[in-house]
N, C-alpha and C positions, 0 to 999 in steps of 0.2 A: 870907571871908565876909560875909557880911551880918545882922545882927538876924533872927530871928523878927519883930517891931513893927515894922523898915520894909516890909513887906507891908499889901497896902488887907485889910483886915476882919482884925486882927489883934492884940485888945489885950494890954493885961498876962495879962489870967488866958488865957487862951487860948495861949499861949507858956506857960503853968508847967506846962498843961493838956501839949502837945504835949513840951518837955522832961523830965514827966516819962517818954513812950516813948521817946523818945532822939530825937527830932526835935528838933536842933539850934539848927540855923540856915536859913535860903530856903532853899541851897541844898538839902538837903537834906527840907526840903517840899517844893520844884519835884520833886526824884527819886524821888522816893516816892509818890508823885501823893497826888490830894483819897481817893479812894473810900480804900486804903491807911491810911493818917494815921488818916481816921476810926470803920474796922475796928478801933482799932489803938488809937482814945481811945475806943471802946467796951467792948473786950474790959479797960482799962485801969477804965473806969467804968464798968459794967452799972447800976448803982441810979441814977447821975445823970441823969434824966427834960431835963434841958435842954440835956444832949447828943444833938441834934433835926438835925433835916432843912435848919434855919439853920445846925447849924456845921458841916454837909457843905457847904450850899451857900460858905459863910463861906469853909472852904479851898479852895473852888474857884476863889473871885473872887480870892483869896491870889495861887493859880500865876496868873492871866493878867491880874492885876493889872487886877481889873475891882469896883467896888464888888457886895458880894454878889447884888444888892436889881434890880441891872445887865442878869445871866445873863441870855446870850438862852434860850426857854421851850426847844426842844430840848436843851440843856444840862438842865434843868431834870430836863424831866421824866424826861430818863435816867439822873440823882441820885435822882430818884424813885423810878423801878425798881432801885436799888440796895438801897435803904434795905429796901422791900417786897422783895427778895431773902434778907437780913439775916437779915429778920421769919420768912417761911420758915424756916430755917437754926434759928432759935429766938434770933439777937443782939434786943434789943431792946433 
């Protein structure tokens, strides 16, 4: 089982947050996917303004082995739409 910090974009702070929502390995993050992992984090840390679109990009990049700022535009757009859908349902 690979450490979370072995993935691109995942540092110690993000690793701690992921562990707090029971995502403890790189394989678990890949299996759950970036959107579900992000939703779990937002539910656990609802008032954390730092939990932003960039964090969702980082999670997606970790899963796809891509620097978060190098994700293809169509992927970024899909992730933006996902965040907007969360806002519609009251997840800030």
